N, C-alpha and C positions, 0 to 999 in steps of 0.2 A: 804849342801849349801855353798856358797862362798861370803858371805857378807863382805864388806871391813874390819870391825871390826875383823873378823876371821883371815885375812891374813896380816893386816897392820904391825904387830909387829913380823912376823916370829914365830919361835919356834912351828912349826906345830905338832911335835911329842907330845908336851905337851897336845894337844887336847885329845888324846886317852889314856893317862896313866892309868887312873883309871879303864878302861873297857878292857884293853888289855888281861887280863887273861880269861875273858868271851869270848872275840872274838877268841882267839886262841885255847880254849879248844873244841870248835866246829869244826868238820871236815871242814864245809863249812860256811863261814859267808858272807851274801849277803848284798849289799848296793847299793843305787842309787846315781849316780854321776850327780848332777844337774848343770853342767857347762861344757863348753868346756875346754880342756887342750892344750893350744896353746902358746908355749914359744915365738913365734915370735911377739906376741902382749902383751901389759902390763896387769897386773891384773886388773880386772874391776868388779864392782858390778851391782846391779839392774839398768836398765832393761837388759843390755846385759853382762852376766857374762863371766868371763874368769879367769883361774889360770894357773900357770905354773907347771912343772912335780913334783916339790918338794911338792906341796900341797897334791897331790894324793899319792906320795911315802910314806908319813907319815901314811896314811890310810892303805896301803899295808904292811908296816912294823908293824903296830899294829895287823895285821892278817886278815883284810878283803880280801877275795879272789875270790869272784864271784860278778861281776859288771854289773848293768844295765846302759846302756849308752844312752838310748832314752827317752826324756822327752820334755816338751815344751821349754826348754832352750838349746836343742841340737843345734839348729841353730843360737844361739846368735852371733857367730863370722863367720857365713856364711860358704861357701863351704870349705874354707881352715881351719876353725876351726873344722869342722867335720873330714876332712881327718887327721888333726894333732892329734886329739883325738884318732882316730882309730889307727893311727900309734904309738902313745904313748903306747897303750894297747897291740898292736901286739908285740912291741919290749920288753915290760915288761914281757909279757907271754913267749916269747922266752928266755929271760934272766933267768926266774925262773922255766922253765919247768922241770928241773931235781932236783929242790930243794924240801925240805920237804913240802913246801906250794906253789905249782903252782897257777897261777891265771887264771880266765876264764871271758869272757865278751860277751855280745850280744847286738844288737840293731842298729848297723851301717853296712851298706852294702858296699861290696868292689867295686861295680859298679852300675851305674844307673839302676833302675828297676831290680836289681838283686833279687835272692830268699831270702826268710825270713832267717835271721841269727839265729843261735843256737849254743849250746855247748852240746856235750855228755861228761859227766864227770864220770870217773870211779875211785873208790877207795874201797879197802877192800871188794871186791865182790859185791859192789853196783854200779849201773848205774843210773845217773841222766840226764834227759833231761831238758835243760834250755832255755827259750825263753823270750826276752824282747820286749814289744811294747809300743808305745804311742798312746793315742787317741787325743792328742792335740799338735800343733805346734804353736809358736808365730808368725812364718812366714811360708808360704806354699812353699817358694823356697827351693830347695834342698831336698824336701820330698821323691824324688826318691831314695835317698841313706840312708833313715832312715826307720826303721821298724815301719811305721805309718799305723794305722788302724783307719780311722775316725769313729765316733759313729753313722754310719748309717747302715740300714738293709743290703744293697748289700755288703758293705766292711766287715761287720761282717760275713755274709754268706761266702764270699770268704775266709776269715781268717779260719774259721771253717774247710773248705775243705783242706786248706794248713796244718793245724794242724793234721787232720786225716791222711793225707799222711805221714806227718813227723813222727808220732808215729808209723806208720806201718813200715817205713823204719829204725827207730831207737828204737827198744824196750828197755824199761827202767823200772827200779823198781819205780822211782819217776819222775813225770813231774812237774816242778816248772815253773810258768808263772808269769812274772812281767808285770804289766799293769800300765802305767802312765795314770790315768783316766780322764774322762771328767767331773767328779764331780766338783762343785765349791770349790775354796779354802776357808779355815778358817771356814768351816761349819761341825758341828758335825753330823748332820743327815745323815742317810745312805738311799740312793734313792732305792726304790723297783726295778725300772727299771734296774739299774746297778746290783743289786743282782741277778735278773733274768738272766742277761747276764753272770755273773760269774758262776752261777749254771749250765748253759748250757755248759760252758766250763769244769766244773767238770764232767758233764754227759759224754762228749766225751773223757775223759781221764786225765784232768789235776788233780793233787792231792793237790797242794797249789797255790792259787791265791794271789799273794803279790802285793797290790795296793799302789801307791804313788800319790802325787799331793796335797791333801788337806792340808798339812802342820800342821794339828792337828791330835792328836791320836783319833781313833774311836774303837768301840768294834770289836773283831774278833769273827768268827763263826766256830765252830767245827761241822763236819757232820759225824755222826755215820751211820752204815749200819742198816739193819733190825734187826740184833742181838745185837744192841747197842755197836758195836765195833767201836771206833773212826778211821776214815780212811782218811778224807780230811779236809782242812782248807781254809777259806777266811780271809786274813788280809785286812780289809777295809781301813786302814791307820795306820801305827804305829807312825805317827808324824815325827818330825825332829830329826835326830841323833845329828847334830850340826848346829846351825843357829844364826842369830842376826837380825831377823826382827825388825825394829825400832819402829813400831807402833802397833804391834799385841801381846796381852798378852798371847795368848794360844799357841804360836809356839815355846816356849822355852823348852817344854817337849816332850818326846817321849818314845817308848819302844824299848829295845833290847831284842827280844824274842827268846829264845832257845826252839827248837822243837826237840824231839828225836823220830826217827822212828825205828821200829823193824820188821824183816822179820819173818814170821810165816807160818805154813803149809797152812793157809787159806788166805795168802796174807799179805800186808804191813799194819801195824797199827801204830797209834800215841800212844806212851807210856809215853810221858812226855812233859809238856809245862811250861816254866819258864819265865814269862814276868818280865823284869828288868826295873824299871822306871828310866829314866835319865832326866837330866836337863842341860841347858847351863849356866855356871857360870862364872862371871867376876872376875878374881883374883885381888889382890891389885896392881900388876904391869901391869894391863890392857891386860891381855891374856884372851881369852875365851876358856873354856875347858868344857869337858863333866864330870859330876859328877853323881853318883847314888843318886837319891833323896829318901833317907832313913833315919832312925833314927840316924845312925852314922853321916851322913852329917849334919843334923840339930843340933846334939850335938856339932860337931865342930864349926858351926856357932855361937852357943851360947857364945863360948869363943873367937872365932877369928873374927867374923864378925856380931855382933848382929844387926846391922842396917838392914841386909837382912833376919834376922831369920823369922820375920812375913810373909814376902813375900813368901819365899819357903815353910813355913808351910802351908799357904793357898793354894799354888799350889799342895802340895802333898794331901791335903784333896780333892781338886777339882779332881785330876786325879784318885782317888780311885773309881770314878763313871764309869770308863772305864774299861771293863773287857770282858772276853771271854763268849760267849753264845753257848749253844747247839742248833743247827738248824735241825729240822726234815723236810725232804722233803715229 
């Protein structure tokens, strides 16, 4: 997110200092960019977000390297905001293509009513197909240059056919699909209708459904095959990575979840899941940064910031309720 409290004092690299090692040790670290990146207009917060390139540069420097660019705030700065965002990522991808950590992105079209955007990512003998869509837009204008799939039957059927064709043309070991969903914000419930939609997408070839928009963390679901081998996942929402919603008590926490896949003779399987609980913390010099919400953090607060100790202890207890579930089809 890009609330004013996060960018007002600069120092963007400080946001990620405590999680850089986790981000960089994963080959691919995925994140949703819920703001345009448009240097020609000033920074702005809700309801029409905007940041400059330095804000996203800090996330890239921290190690995030696969970006979803499509969500309900994609159109906050209109057509030129969309094209500026796409151009920023195009230039950044070109700049880093020969580096140890190139970047990839999807969700914004090159031309009006153009084809669905996607990335084919290759590393160490693996091929990953990545697609990002949104089911919501705050404004319908410029939807023709956004990977927008409204949550209705005809649009979803059309999207399914596009995905089938895309998979046929781009065989991959893993297909990761980012969906900025039509679920309501700030609600922990998981709607059965959305789960059925995600399961349909798993059935046609997706391996990971990565859902954004609720701004609160929800349970994730692991799907084993008939031999009880874990193969696929749905993340119904991992909450916010970094945010400063002024009036919402449940939006300060989220999960950075590491998932390890392995190739075997009988296909791809999930061999490790490591959910790391995070929180947004205000430092004494009024910077908002990411902290792991664990015993070490609470121990430091006891000495350094006892005023906030009870609050974060309660948040940690509350977040323990959110966990992974095994889902049998």
